[in-house]
N, C-alpha and C positions, 0 to 999 in steps of 0.2 A: 388375729394375725392376718395382715394384708397379703393377698396372693402375689402382688407385684410390688416392688420397691418404689416408693414415691420419691420423685425428684423435687427439688425446691421449686415452688410455684404450682405444685399440685399435679405436674406431669408424671406419667408412668413411663419409665425407660425400659424397653425390652430390646435386647441386642439380638441381631441375627447371628447365625452360626459363624459367618465370615467375620463379622465385627468382633465377636467374642474371641475367636481364634487369633485375630490380629492383636487384640489386647494382650492375650497370653504370650504371643510372640514378642511383643514389645517389652513386656515385663521380664521375660527370660533373657532376651538379648541385652537389655540395659542393666539388669540386675546381676547377671552372672558374667564376670570378666573372663577373658580367655585364660586357659590354664592347661596343665599337664594332667593326663589320665593314664593310669597303668591298668593293664588287663590282658586277657587272652583273645586273640583274633579268631573269629568264627564267621561262617556264612559269607565268605569272600565271593564277590561277583565282579568280574572285570567286563565292563561294557565296551561295545565297539566305539563309542564316543571318546573313550579314554578315561572316563570316570570309574572309580572303584568304590563299590558299596560293600560294607562289612559291619560286623558287630564287635564290640569290645565288652567282655564279660569277666566276672569273677564269681566267687561262690555265692554271692548274695544278690547280684543284679546283672542286667544286660543293657547295653547302650548302643543304639543305632548310630552309625558313623558313615560319612562319605568323604572321599578324597577326590577332588576335582582334577581334571586332566592336567592343568598347569602345575598344580602342586604335586601330583603323582609323578610327573616327569622329572622332578627335582629330587625325588627320594632315592636313597641307596638301598633301602630295605625293600625286599620283595614280599608282599603280604601273602600269607598262606594260613590256612586253618591250623589252630593250635599254637601259633607263634606268640610268645610273650613280648609285648611291646609297651613303650611309653609314648603316647600321642599328645600333640599339642593342638588345641583347637578352640573354637567358639561355639557355644550352643545356639541352635536356631530351631525354628518350627517349620515343617513342611505343611502348609495350610491345606493343601488338597486332601491330605489324610488326617490332619489334626495330630501329627506325630512329631515329637521333638527329636532332634538328632544333633550329632556333633560334627561340625564342619572342620575337618582335620587339615592342618597346614604342615605339620611335620610328624614324622614317624621315626622312632629309634628303637632298637632292640632293648630289651629290659636290662641287658648288660650295662647300658649307659645310665641306668637308674642310680647307680652309685654317684656318678658325677652330678646328677640332678639333685641328689640329697645334699651333696657337698655345697652345691650352688645355693640351695635354700638356706643351709645352715650359715654359710658365710654372709649371705645377704642379710639375715636377721641380726647377726653379730655386728656387722658394720653399720647397719641402720640404727642399732641401739647406741652406737657411738656417735651418731649424728652425722655421718659422712654423706648421707643421702638427704639431709634436711633441706627443705626448699629455701630457707633463709640463707643457706650457704651459696646458693646459685648467684652468679654474677651476670649482669646484662652484657650481652656481646657488643663490641664496638660497631657502630652503625656502618662505618666505611673503613674497614681495616686496610692499612697500606701494605702490611707485610703479613702473610699467612704462612705458617709452617704446617706441613702435612706429614705426620708420622705414619708411615706405611711401607709396604714392600715396593721398591721402585720398579719391579718387573710385573706387578700385578695389574689386572684389568681395571681395578678400582681407581688407581691413580691416573690411568689414561682417560677414563670417563670423566674424572674430576677436571683434568686439564682441558678436555674437549669442551665441556660445558662453560668453563670460565672464558675460554676463547670465543665461543659462540655468543656469549653475552657481553663481549667486548670489555671485560673487566680490566682495569688499568693498574691494579696493584701488583705487588711482587709475591710470587709463590716460591717457597723453598721446600724441597722434598727432603725430609729427615729420614734416611733409610733405616729400616729395622725389620727383623723377622716378625711375622704376624701369626705364626703357627709353629707348634712344636716346642721342644725343650729350650728354655732360655729366651723365648720370644718375649715373655712378660718383662723380664729383667732388662732386655735390650730396649724395649719401648719406654720403660720407666727411665732408663738412662738418657734417652733422647729428650724426654721432658725436662730433665735437669740441665741438659746442654742448652736447650732453647731458653731456659730461664737465665742461664749465665750469659748468653749472648746479648740479651736485652734488646733485640731488634724486632721481636715479633709482637704484633698486636693481637693475634689469635692463633690458636693451635687446633688442628683437626687430627684425630686419631681414629683409624678405622681400616676396614678391608671389605672385600665382598662376602657374600653369604657362604654358609657351609653347615656342616653338622655340628652337634654340640661339642664333639672332640676338637673339630677344626677351630672353633671359636673360644676354646677353653682358656687360651692365654689372656683373653680380655676379662676373665673371671678370677684371675689370680690376685691374691691380696696385695702383692707388691705393686702391681700396676694400678689397681683400684685406688690404693692410698696415694700413689704418685699423681693420679688424675685429680683426686680430691684436694691434694695439697699444692697443686700447681698455682704459681702466682699469675700465670697467664690464663685467660678464659679458654676453655677447651670445649670443642664440639665432638661428641662421640658419634661416629658414623660407621657402625659395625653391622654387616649383614643386611638382610632384607627386612621387610616390615615386621615379620613375625619373630625375628631373632632379637632377643633381649639379652644383654650382658650386664655384669655389675658395673662396668665402665659407663654404661648408659645412665645408670642411676647416680654415679659419682660426678659425671661431667656437668658442666653448666647448661648444656642443651644437648638433646638427642636428635639426630637426623636418621631417618629410616635407612638411607643408603648414602654412600659417598656422593652420588649424583645429586641427591636431595640436599646434602650439605653445601655443594657448590652453588646450587640455586639459592639457598638460604643466604650464603655469604654475599653473593653478588646482587641480591634482590634490591638492597638499599642503594647500591651504586647505579643499577639499572633505573630505579625509580628517580634518582637524582638526575641522571642523564636525560630521562624523558622530561623531567620538569625543566631542565635547562633548555632542551630543544623546544618545549612549549613556550618558555619565556622568550627564547630567541625569535620564535615565530611571531609571538605577540608584539615583541619590540619591532620586528621588521614591519608588521602590519601597521603599527602605530606610527612608525617613521614614514611609511608610504602615505598614510592618511594625512600626517602633518605636512608632508611635501605637497600633496594634492591640494590641501586647503590653502597652503601658501601660494601655490600657482594660481588657484582661483582668485585669491585676493589680489595678486599682482595683475591678473587679466582684468579684473573688475576695475582696479585703479587705472590701468592703461586705457580701458574703454571710457571711463569718466574723463580722463585727461584729454583723450581724443575728442570727446563731445564738447568739452569746454574750450578748446583751442579756437582762435579767431577764424582759421580756415574752416573748421567744422561749423562754426556759427554761420559763416557766409554760405557754406554748402546747404545748411539747413534753411537759410533764407531763400536761396535759389529754389530749393525743393518746394518750399511753401509758396513762393511766387508762381512756380509752374503749376502747382496744384490749384491755386486760386484762378489762374488763367484758364486752366482746363475746365474748372467748374463753371467759370463765367461763360466760356464758349458753349459749354453743354447747356447751361441755363438759357442763353440766347437762342440756341437751336431749338430747344424745347418750346420756348415762347413763340418763335416764328412758326413752328409746326402747329402749335395750338391755334394761332391766328389763321393759318391756312385751312385748318380743319373747320374752324368756325365760319370762314368765308364760303367754303364748299357747302356747308349745311345751309347757310342763308341762300346761296344760289339755288340749291335744290328746292328749298321751300318757296322761293320766288317763282321758279319754274312750275312748281305744283300749283301755285295760286295765280298764274298768268291768264288773262282773258282769252288769248288765242287757244290755250289748252281747253278752257271751259267751252268756247265756241265749237272746237273740234269734237269734244265729247258730246255736246248737245246735238251737233249735226249728225253724228253717228247714231245717237238715240232716236232723232227724228226720222232718219232714214230707216231705222229698224221698225219704227211705228208705221211708217208709210208702207213698208213691205208687208207688214201684218194686215194693214187696211186693204191693200190691193189683194192680198190672198183671200180676204173675207168679202170682197165686193161681188155684186151680182155678175159683172162681166167676167170675173175669174171663174165663177161657177159655170157660166154659159160656155166659156172656153174649154171647160172639161167635158162638154157634150150634153149638158142639161139645157132645158128650155123653160120659159116662163109663160104661163097661160094667163091672159087677162080677159075680162068680160068687155062688153061694149063700152063701158065707161073707163076702161083701163085699169080696173082694180085686179090685182093678182088673185087668181082662183087657187085656194089652198087645198080644196077637197073636190073629189069627183062629184059629190052630191051637190056642190055649189054651182055647177055648170047650168046655164039656162037651158030650158027644154028645147027652145028653138032660137035661132038668131046667130049672130056672128060672135066669134071669139078671136082674140089676137094671140098669136104664138110668137114669142120673141126668141130668136136663135142668136148664136154668137155673131153670125154674119148678116143678120137682118130680121125683119118682122113679116109674118104672113097672116092674112085674114082667112078664117075658115068659117063655114056655115055648118050648123048642126041640123040635119033633116028630121030625124026622129030618134026615139030611144029604142034600144034592142029589147025585144020581148024575152021573157024568161024561157030558157031552153034553146033560144036561137043563137046560132054561132055568130060571133062578131068577126068583122073583117080583120084580117091579120095586119094589114098595112095599107090604109087608104092612100091613094096618090094625092100629092099636094102640087097644084099648079097655079101658082099665083093665088087669085081668089077662087076657091073651089068649095067643095062640099065634102064633109066628112061625117061619118056616122060614129057616134060615141055611145 
């Protein structure tokens, strides 16, 4: 035996606690319809939030229940421990604790249990006769022109009904067929109004209903005479009795059930509102299409007018003038550009001629020759003598480059910047002997070296 259940494809499915609890909740809420439960109230707890938590028990079991604030405010019964009640609700699961409980919508004391048993018995008997069969239901007219509402003319239900029909801008005719909706004789009176409406033959649809209330308040809609009148009406009937949790036998016998009179008003006017919206949308589309067609026609007319203007003799002449002016401007611009190009070419030739001119060449060579002459003058012996130097020559006039090349005796010539002097050498200085610091030169004289 496998530890885990294998899913198709070889996968093993293991649910978390939350997933498993949600599956249980789904199964309970979808598998168990709302219903009535009888028992004794115990463990009543009134919360500050307005919610009431309690248990409903009998000799064999106990059921947790909760009455939320909105539903609790509508109840006439004050819950207390030990009270025998019949509650109407839907089972649910509180996931945080994994606990199922009954969400209570209505509470009546067990004294009403007799009415509930009569309700169930009559329901089974009429259902067996086929009064509630789905095939007996007739489709409602999509846009009824005249609607009859069988209800109390002083009740809040009729005011809500009229308010909604006005708000949705319904354009049909509404006729209130007044009748008692509670107490003795109410069922007979409402059944009589159904017969009156059938005899008048002006109604496309009938609505029968009132606001919510206790089981006793709504009992007239469970009486056999009214249920048979609703089922046998030649005019389609919408039953709009009480709130969402309130079911009557008229709801099963009517062609359609609405949760409240307000819901019936919205249901009846919905098709009209949808048609009005479709007409408005069609009108908007027609207007847009018309505007588009007009704009396209205007564009075609403007295009034709433009072409006609372009093809007229005056337009052709204007185009010719424009073309002539354009060619004239282009010719003038081309001549100016050509003249400018020639001027530029002449300027370039003049510049090249000036660059190749002999005068320029002579001037450049003169400058170069002058520079060479200056360099030659700077390197000449006279330039050296002008800087304070002297040239010593032997008797033959050969320059003496070294001291050792001086003759031991004889004359030497010394050339200065301003002239030449002849000097005689008497003898050589002996080693250790001081040489004269500056011999006097007087014309032809003697100097010791």
